[in-house]
N, C-alpha and C positions, 0 to 999 in steps of 0.2 A: 170785647161781648163774646168772639169767636173765641179767644182763651180762655176765659171764664165756663164758656159752654164745654171745652174742653177738658178744664179742670174738672167740673163738677161730674162731668163723665167716668172720668177715670176714677174719683174718689168713690161712685156707684159702684164702679166696676171693682174696686179693692173692698169695699162691703160686700158685695155679694159672693166674690171669693172667699172672705173670713168667714160667712155664713155657711157655706157650703162646706168647707175644712171643717168648720166645726160640728155640722148635721153628720158629715162623715166618721168624724170621732166619738160621737157620742152614740151612732148605730154600732161602731165597731167597740165601744166599751159595753151595748147591750148585749152583743155578740159573747163576749167575754163571762160578762155576769150570768147568762145564761147557763153555758158550758160549766163555770165553777159552783152554780147552787142548786143544778138540778140533780147532782149527784152519778156524775158520770163514773165508772170505775176506772176507767184506762187512765187516770191522772195519776193510779199507784200499781193498778194492779198488771200481771203480763198475761198475754193471750193463750199461753201454756194455763195460766190459771181458770180463766175463761171456759179452756175445754174441760177440765176437772171439775169444774161448777158446773158445767152446763148450759153456760148463757154466752156460749159463743156465737161472735153476729161476724160473716164476711161479706164485704162487697163482692158483688160480681161486675167490674165491667164490662168484661165482653170478650170470651178466647180468641175471636175476630174483629172485634171494635177497635178500630184504631185512630180514630179522632182524638191527637193528642190534647188540642184544646177543652175537650168535654172530660177527658179523662182525668187532667191537671186538676180541674175542678171538681168535678165528683168525688175523687181524692182528698182535696181539701174538705168539703164540708163535711164529711161520711168520717172523715180522721177526726174533727172536730166533735161528732155524734157519739165518739167511740165505740166505732168497730176495731173488730180485733186483728182483722186481715183485708188485703184488698186483692182480688184475683183479675190477673190482667194478661192481654197476651204476649206471647213468646216472642217479644218485638222491642229492641235496647231502645229505641225512640219512646217507645211506650210506657217503658219500664222507669226512663229517666222523668217523664210527665208523672206520672204515679209519686214517685220520690218529691218531686218540686212541690206539687200540692201538698202531699204530709209535713214538709218542711215548714212550709208558710203556712200551716195550721199551727204547728208545733212553736212558730213565733207568736201568734195569735195569743195561745194558750199553751203551758207546759205540761203536754198530754206524753204518753208513752208513745213510741212507735210501733203503729201496727205492722204485721208481717206482711212483705211484699211477695204473691205467689204470682208464678208464671204459669199458665195454662198450655200442654201440649197433647198431643196424640196420637195413637200407634195404628190408626187405620183412618177408612173413611168414615167422618162424624158430622152430625147435622150443627156443631157448633164451629165447623171448620170448613164454611162455604160460604160462597157470595155468589149475589144474582147477577146476572147479566144480560142483556139484551143492547141492541143499536135502535136508539129513538128515531132514526131516518127510518126504521120498516115499519114504525108505526100507525096503521091508517089515520087520516086526516080527522076522522069522526071520532075515534077514540075520546072516551069519556075521563080518562087517566085512574082507573080503579086503584091500580099498582100505589100511585102516590099517596092517595087518599089513605088506603090501609097500611103502610109501613109505619112501624112504631117508632122508628129510630131516625125519620125526616131524612132516608137515605135516598129518595128518587125524588128527582128533580126535572119536571118536562117545560118546555118552553116552547112556543110555537113558532115555528119558521117559516118565515113571510116574503115572499118576493113581491116587488112593485110590477104591476100591469100598466105601464104606462099609457097603453092605448085606451085603458078604460077608467084610468084614473084610480085603481082600487088597488089594495093589499090583499094578494091572495095568500090561503095556508095552504101550505105545502108538504106539511109534517111536523116535527118537534126534534128540538136538540137539548143538551141535558143527558139524563140517563141516571144511571146509579152511582151514587157518590160512594166509590170504594169503602173508603175509609170508616164510612159511618154503618156500613151493611155489617152485619151480625150474623147474618144466615140462618133468620127465621122463618124465611120461606113463605110468609104469608102470602107475597104479592105472586107467586108463582100461578096459583089456582085460579083466581081472580082475574086475570088477565085473559079477555076475552077472544083473542088472538093466539093465545097460545105463544107468545112472541118470548117468554120469559126464563131460561134454565139457571142452573147452578153449576157452578164450577167449586169443586171441593179439590183441599190441598191437604198435605200433611207436613207439620213443622220439620226442621233440619235438626238430628239429632245433634249433630257435631256444634252448629250454632246454640243449641240448646244448652249442652254443655257448657260451653262458655259463659253463657249467661249465669249459668248457676253459680259460677266461680265469682261474679262480681259481688262485691260489699253490699250491693243493695237489693240483694235477691234472698229472700229467708225461706220460702217453700215453693213445692212444684205440685203441681194436680196433672194427672194423665188421665185423659180421656179415652174410655174404653168401651167397645160394643159389648163386651163380657163374654162373647160367642166362641172366639177363637183366642187363645193364651199365647200362641207362638208370635205375632205380631207383639205383643205387649213384653213379652222377654226379649224380643230383637231391640226394641228399645229400651229395656230396663239396662240391658248389657252393655248396650253403645254409652248411658250416661252413669255407667256403674263408678267410673272415678270421680265424679262430678258428686254425688250423693250426701259423701260426708261434709259437703260446706251447708247441707240443707238443715232447716229446724224442723220441718215437716213434710213428710209424703202425703199428699191425698190420691185417691183413685176415686173416680167421677163414673159411675156406671147405672143405665137403666134397670128396671126390673123386668128381667128375661125368665120369669116364673119358676119352676122348680131346679132348674140348673143355675139359679143365683149363686146358693151358697157353696157350691162346690166349685164355682168359678173363682168366687172369692177367695177360697182355699187354695187354687192352683197359684193364682197369683200372688198370693201373700208366701207361700212357699219360695216363689221365684224373687220376691223382694228380700226376704227375711234374712239371707246372707249376709246381706251388705246394707242391713236398714239399720243405722246409728241414730235414728231420732224418731219419734211418736210418728205413728201413722193414721190417717184416716178416709172412712169412705162415704164418698159422698153420693146420698141415694136422690138418683136426678130421676122423679117420678114424673113428670109430665115437663120436657124440655122447652124451655125459652116461652113460656105462658102465664108465668105469674100475674102479667098486666092485662090478664082477660077478665078476671074477677072471682069470687068467691070460690067457686065449684074449682077453678084450676087446682088449690091445695090439696084437694082429696085423695089424688093419685102418690103423692108423695107422702102423706100421712098412712095410707094403706101401706105403704112400700115399708114405710121404719117400724108399722105395727108387725109387720112380718120378719124384720130382721129382728126385733127386740124379742118375738116369741121362741126366739131357735137359741139353741145354747151352744149349736154347731158353727156359728159363724166365725171367722179367724179375729185375731186381735185387731184394737184397732177403733179409733172413736167413729161414732156416727152422726152424720150430718145433712139433714135436709137441702134439696137443692130442685129447680123445676118445679113450678107452678105456685113459689113461695111468695105471698103478699102478706097484706095486713091481716089477714086472716086465718095466717097457717098457726100462731102461738095456741087461739082460740080452739084450733082443731087439734091440736097436739094436747091442751090441757083437759080436752072432752075423752082424750084416748088414754089419757092417764100417762102421757109420754114427758110431761114439762115439770120442772119443778122452779122455786126460785131459788137465785143467786144463795149459795149458803151463807154471805154476809145479812142474810136476813132473816134466818131463822136459827133457833138453838140445833146444830147439830148431833145434839145427845137424844135429842127427843124424835124416834121414829114417825110419831103421828106428824109432826110438822114438816118434816122431809117428804110427806105424800101427803100433796095437795088434796089430789083425787085419787084415792088408790086404784092402781092399775090392773087389768086383767093379767091372769097368769102370775100374778106375785114379782113381775118383773122390779128392779130397781129404776124409779124415777128418772135417775141422771143418766140412763142408756142413750140418750140424745143428748149429744155435744152441744148443739147450736143448730142454727138457722145460716144461710147463705141466701141472698137477695140478690136479683138480677135486674130482669128488664123492670119489674116495677119500682127498684130503688132506682133505678136511672130514671124513670117515667115522673115521678113525684116532684125530683130535683131539676129534671131536664126542662119543665116547664117554665121553672123560674130562669135558668142558663138563657133559653130561648127569649124568655122577655125582656131579660135584661141585654142580650146582645140585639136586640130589634129597639128597643128604647134609647140605649145608652150606648151602642155600638162596643162597649168594651169585651176585652177576650178573658181579664182577669176577675174575678169575683170580689176577691178581697177589696177592689178598688171601689166597689160598690158595696158598702156594708149592710144598706137596707135591702138590697136582694139575696146578699149573704145571709141576714138573719133569718130571712122568709125561708131559705132554702136550708137553713139547719135546722129552723120549726117543723119541717116535711121530715127530714131524717130522722128527727129525735122521735118523730112520732111513730115510724117505723121500727128503727133501733129500741126503742123503748120498751117495744112489746117484749122481748128476749130479755132486756139488761135490767127490768122494774126501776125506773128511773123514778124519782121522786113524783107522785101523780099529782100535787098539790103545785107545781108550777104549770103556768098555763102556758100551751102550745096552740095557742089559737091561730089558725091561718088566714 
């Protein structure tokens, strides 16, 4: 009787295993089918072609975000969604995580490889800082608003209790935990909400020599330099330090905020510094409202206004223009209204000026003046919700091992990337 029960249990377990494997197989096939049928141009087109066509999309993992598990999965999902570039911290382990995610994606569907970009800074910059505080200093009655406001889930505070044996109770004596350094990307939202002013920001500058060696790796394709644009001497010092490694790159980007009337002059000075040793295309990342894309529709207005100003002048230096800072699902609609966005060239007749200009832009500028859009916090947020759910429900680290979650994450990524890429709208991306 006992033997019969054991045999039946074993057969049931095998059947459940087979059903589970079949379910995973079908879910993975759905992922492959979605990528192949939705019309993702990265199956054939190159990142450089996307820049020229005005439908370039970059994923920003974060210049200071160093959670290699999330970065690997984000890179996997957005490679399948067809991004042209993945921007990450200038850290060897982070670069390896990005490339691992890319290669896993390419095993699922044979896509071309997006460029891997590393981000560095020439001086103090919002993107290169970490929040810091001692949780033991937090008052016992703190409601932990920092934990609630953090978009990266980079703050974790747990009650620290001690047993009072004489009373038979546990007394709250403070907190333990604090900032998860690898997840903090320096948005700073925790600083003003702390009711006790306990949180500070620690800034840093990436090492030039280490960056130069990283560029020489065969799995790094592009470089982005974050600068304030207000002083060009730190920029020149960084560029001179990287001079011997620049020849290994396919793209050099400079990320800068809108500094008003001096923006164009600063860009021209920086371009004159770069130009003698620039053997690849260059790009200007217009950082309208840094690290705010996940806030809402209004966050994208500043970067579109920045783009309009740059597009309206003929005095700007050579290089592609790309939006960042405040970019989200509303950005492309804003670009269309401003007359700065065109459909990819494969979707219209190049011989027709009327078709090339979807909404005639002011001051008769070419609609392809904006090469594309970079998505950071918003892109990480919409996929990160699924990654968090997967980890809490399944406890798994690799999203491809949970194809149902991969399919959900891919649909989220496609809904964002597709605003720029003009994927086949007949495909259902229901969430």
